[in-house]
C-alpha positions in Angstrom: 81.2 73.5 129.4 83.5 76.6 129.5 82.7 79.7 127.5 84.3 80.0 124.1 87.2 82.5 124.2 87.4 85.2 121.5 90.2 87.6 120.7 88.5 90.7 119.1 90.6 92.7 116.6 89.9 96.2 117.6 90.8 99.3 115.6 89.3 102.0 117.8 86.3 102.3 115.4 82.7 101.6 116.1 82.4 98.5 114.1 85.1 96.4 115.9 83.9 97.9 119.2 80.3 96.7 118.4 81.7 93.3 117.5 83.1 93.0 121.0 79.8 94.3 122.5 77.7 91.8 120.5 79.9 88.8 121.3 79.9 89.7 125.0 76.1 89.8 125.0 76.1 86.4 123.3 78.1 84.9 126.2 81.5 84.7 124.7 84.6 85.4 126.9 86.3 88.2 125.0 89.5 90.1 125.0 90.6 92.9 122.7 93.7 93.3 120.6 95.2 95.8 118.2 98.0 95.3 115.7 100.4 98.3 115.8 101.2 98.6 112.0 102.8 102.0 111.7 105.3 104.1 113.7 103.8 106.6 116.1 104.4 109.5 113.8 102.7 108.1 110.7 99.3 107.4 109.3 95.8 107.4 110.7 95.7 103.7 111.5 96.4 102.3 115.0 97.4 105.8 116.2 97.6 106.5 119.9 94.1 108.0 119.8 92.8 104.8 118.1 94.5 102.6 120.7 93.0 104.8 123.5 89.5 104.4 122.0 89.9 100.7 121.7 91.3 100.3 125.2 88.5 102.4 126.6 85.8 100.1 125.0 87.6 97.0 126.1 87.8 98.1 129.7 84.2 99.3 129.7 83.2 95.8 128.5 85.4 94.1 131.1 87.9 92.8 128.6 91.7 92.7 128.6 93.3 94.7 125.9 96.6 93.9 124.0 98.7 95.8 121.5 100.9 93.6 119.3 103.8 95.2 117.4 103.6 94.2 113.7 105.3 97.2 112.1 108.1 95.3 110.4 105.8 92.7 108.9 103.4 95.4 107.8 106.2 97.3 106.0 107.5 94.1 104.4 104.1 92.4 103.3 101.9 95.5 102.7 103.9 98.7 102.2 106.8 97.3 100.3 104.5 95.3 98.1 102.3 98.4 97.5 105.5 100.2 96.2 106.7 97.4 94.1 103.3 96.9 92.4 103.0 100.5 91.4 106.6 100.4 90.1 105.6 97.3 88.0 102.7 99.3 86.4 99.9 97.8 88.5 97.4 99.3 90.9 97.5 97.4 94.2 94.9 97.0 97.0 96.9 97.1 100.2 93.8 96.5 102.4 93.5 93.0 100.9 97.2 92.3 101.5 96.8 93.5 105.1 93.8 91.2 105.7 95.6 88.2 104.3 99.0 88.7 106.0 98.2 90.5 109.2 94.6 90.3 110.4 93.8 86.7 109.3 97.4 85.6 109.3 99.6 86.9 112.2 96.8 87.9 114.5 94.7 84.8 114.0 97.7 82.6 114.7 98.6 84.6 117.8 95.1 84.2 119.0 95.2 80.4 118.6 98.6 80.1 120.3 97.2 82.1 123.2 94.4 79.7 123.7 91.5 81.6 122.1 88.9 79.6 120.1 88.1 82.4 117.7 89.2 85.7 116.2 86.5 88.3 115.6 86.6 91.4 113.5 84.2 94.3 112.7 83.8 93.4 109.0 80.3 93.5 107.4 80.2 89.9 106.2 79.1 86.6 107.6 80.4 83.1 108.1 78.2 80.0 107.9 78.8 76.3 108.1 77.2 74.1 105.4 76.4 70.7 106.9 75.9 69.0 103.5 79.4 69.8 102.2 81.1 70.0 105.6 82.6 73.4 104.6 82.4 76.9 105.8 80.9 79.6 103.6 81.8 83.3 103.4 78.6 85.3 102.9 77.9 89.0 102.1 76.8 91.2 105.0 73.1 91.7 105.5 73.6 95.4 104.7 74.5 95.4 101.0 75.6 99.1 101.2 78.3 98.2 103.8 79.1 94.7 102.6 82.9 94.0 102.9 83.1 90.5 101.6 85.1 91.7 98.6 88.2 92.3 100.8 87.8 88.9 102.5 87.9 86.6 99.5 91.3 85.2 100.5 90.0 83.5 103.6 90.7 79.8 103.9 88.6 77.0 105.4 90.9 76.9 108.4 90.6 80.6 109.0 86.8 80.6 108.5 86.5 77.8 111.1 88.0 80.2 113.7 86.4 83.5 112.6 83.4 85.4 114.0 81.9 88.3 112.1 79.0 89.5 114.3 78.3 92.9 112.8 77.6 91.3 109.4 74.0 90.6 110.6 73.3 94.3 111.1 73.3 97.6 109.1 75.4 100.5 110.1 72.7 102.6 111.9 71.9 99.6 114.0 75.5 99.1 114.9 75.9 102.7 116.0 72.7 102.5 118.0 73.9 99.4 119.8 77.1 101.2 120.7 75.3 104.4 121.9 73.0 102.4 124.1 76.0 100.7 125.6 77.6 104.0 126.3 80.6 103.4 124.0 82.4 106.7 123.5 83.2 106.0 119.8 79.6 105.2 118.8 79.6 108.2 116.4 83.2 108.1 115.3 83.7 108.6 111.6 84.7 105.7 109.4 88.2 105.6 108.0 88.4 106.2 104.3 92.0 106.5 103.3 94.9 104.1 102.9 96.2 104.0 106.5 99.8 104.7 105.5 98.8 107.4 103.0 96.5 109.5 105.2 96.6 112.6 102.9 95.6 110.5 99.8 98.7 111.6 97.9 100.0 108.1 97.0 102.4 109.5 94.4 104.0 111.7 97.0 104.2 108.7 99.3 106.0 106.7 96.6 108.5 109.6 96.0 109.1 109.9 99.8 109.8 106.2 99.8 112.6 106.5 97.2 110.7 105.8 94.0 112.1 107.8 91.1 109.4 108.8 88.6 110.7 108.2 85.1 108.9 110.3 82.4 107.9 108.6 79.2 105.5 108.9 76.3 101.7 109.0 76.2 100.7 107.1 73.1 97.5 106.1 71.3 96.5 102.6 70.5 98.4 102.7 67.2 101.6 103.7 69.0 101.6 107.4 67.9 103.2 109.7 70.5 100.7 112.2 72.0 102.8 113.8 74.7 104.9 113.1 77.8 103.8 111.6 81.1 105.3 112.1 84.6 105.9 108.4 85.4 103.8 105.2 85.4 102.9 105.3 89.1 101.0 108.6 88.5 98.3 106.9 86.5 95.7 104.2 86.7 93.4 102.5 84.2 90.3 104.6 83.6 91.9 107.8 84.8 90.7 110.8 82.8 91.7 113.8 84.9 95.1 115.1 85.9 96.8 113.8 82.8 98.4 117.1 82.0 97.7 116.8 78.3 95.2 118.5 76.0 94.1 116.7 72.8 90.8 118.6 72.2 88.7 115.7 73.5 88.3 113.6 76.6 90.8 110.8 76.8 91.5 108.1 79.4 94.3 105.8 80.5 93.7 102.5 78.7 96.9 100.7 79.8 100.4 101.1 81.0 103.5 99.3 79.7 106.4 99.1 82.2 108.8 97.7 79.5 108.4 100.6 77.1 107.5 103.1 79.9 104.5 104.2 77.9 100.9 105.1 78.9 98.3 104.3 76.3 95.4 106.8 76.0 92.1 106.2 74.3 88.4 107.0 74.3 86.0 105.8 76.9 84.9 103.0 74.6 88.5 101.7 74.6 88.2 100.9 78.4 85.6 98.2 78.0 86.7 94.5 78.1 84.8 91.2 78.4 87.7 89.0 79.7 90.4 88.9 82.2 92.9 86.6 83.8 93.8 86.5 87.5 96.6 85.0 89.5 96.9 84.1 93.3 93.4 82.8 93.1 91.8 81.6 96.4 88.7 79.4 96.3 86.7 79.6 99.5 85.8 75.9 99.3 89.4 75.0 99.5 89.8 73.7 95.9 88.8 75.0 92.5 85.7 73.7 90.7 86.2 70.9 88.3 84.7 72.8 85.4 83.8 76.4 84.4 81.2 77.9 86.7 78.5 80.5 86.2 78.8 83.3 88.8 78.6 87.0 89.3 81.8 89.0 89.6 83.1 92.5 90.3 86.6 94.0 89.8 86.3 96.9 92.2 85.0 97.2 95.8 82.3 99.8 94.9 80.9 97.9 91.8 77.8 95.9 91.6 78.7 92.4 90.5 77.6 91.2 87.0 77.1 87.8 85.4 80.2 85.9 84.2 81.7 82.5 83.6 84.8 81.5 85.6 87.2 79.0 84.3 90.0 77.7 86.7 93.4 77.5 85.1 96.6 75.7 86.2 99.0 77.2 88.8 96.3 79.0 90.8 95.1 81.2 87.9 91.6 82.0 86.5 90.1 83.1 83.3 86.8 85.1 83.6 84.4 86.0 80.8 81.8 88.6 81.5 78.4 88.5 79.8 78.7 92.3 79.1 82.0 94.3 78.7 83.2 95.9 81.9 84.9 99.3 82.2 88.5 99.9 83.4 89.5 96.4 84.4 92.7 97.2 86.3 95.8 95.1 86.8 96.6 94.7 90.4 93.1 95.0 91.7 91.0 92.1 92.9 88.3 90.2 91.0 85.8 88.5 93.4 83.3 85.8 92.4 79.9 85.3 94.0 77.1 82.7 93.9 74.1 84.6 95.3 75.2 85.8 98.7 78.1 83.4 98.9 81.7 84.3 97.9 83.2 81.6 95.7 86.7 83.1 95.7 88.8 85.7 93.9 92.2 86.6 92.7 94.5 89.4 91.6 93.8 90.8 88.1 96.8 90.2 85.7 
């Protein structure tokens, strides 16, 4: 029987490089690939240095290495959506859009067309097959501190059937040590933290450079009383308490934004807590929604610890979620992800 062929998505970082290393050790026939997402002059992602690092690892491991140009699709499906979501008063998560459209969309399909059996990435999560149900499961990574299952909730059964996530069985120190022992030059390369196309972290400046005109409007309280003037809706996000440019003699926070009236509502910290949310564009890992409300745990931000809740599927791919305890700063545009123990049940975009 021939070896299974794997196309490893390589970013130039240590995690994806270690994924290739681990799979080679397991006997897979691997090649590496990078998606070119940005022009040469922009961003920190898929830069010439990153490509050189990835290529160096691939050659050291005896692998071919490809670079596929996806700049137009990345602009259309990730960058343009990022801009439009901010203009609509929401706070998007572009990494989730990139995973859905590019990594597990375009790159996976390209791998299958080229005759590979699997796509592999360096995400800290796991894939398991459940014999009883005949379905694949997406599980959290063994290292809870590095777990990245939150950004993978949109994976489908078909995608999971062709996905390998080898680093999900390890913690970060072990991954770096494996890379060091193998002589990989990027073993101690720092992790990327910023949005790749906003490397300086100034997303408002990025929006302005992209042609977005900031329209000033009113800060209001929950009763509608005008408190002052804001710079434009994209400058603020739910829960923000700094950089508001307003002094009221007490700490206030952004409670909500209304694109119709172009107002930003400010309130006390207590005003940020809510027990319910609705979400759209919901994906259920099992391939179909549950027939009745389900008990689960859920979180509305990557860095949160999930908390108990009840999820009720709604028509047209939507979801209503009720938390046992109120949650702070639930933000439209962000993802809510549902868990059953270590297993990801699914998730959606908060409305």
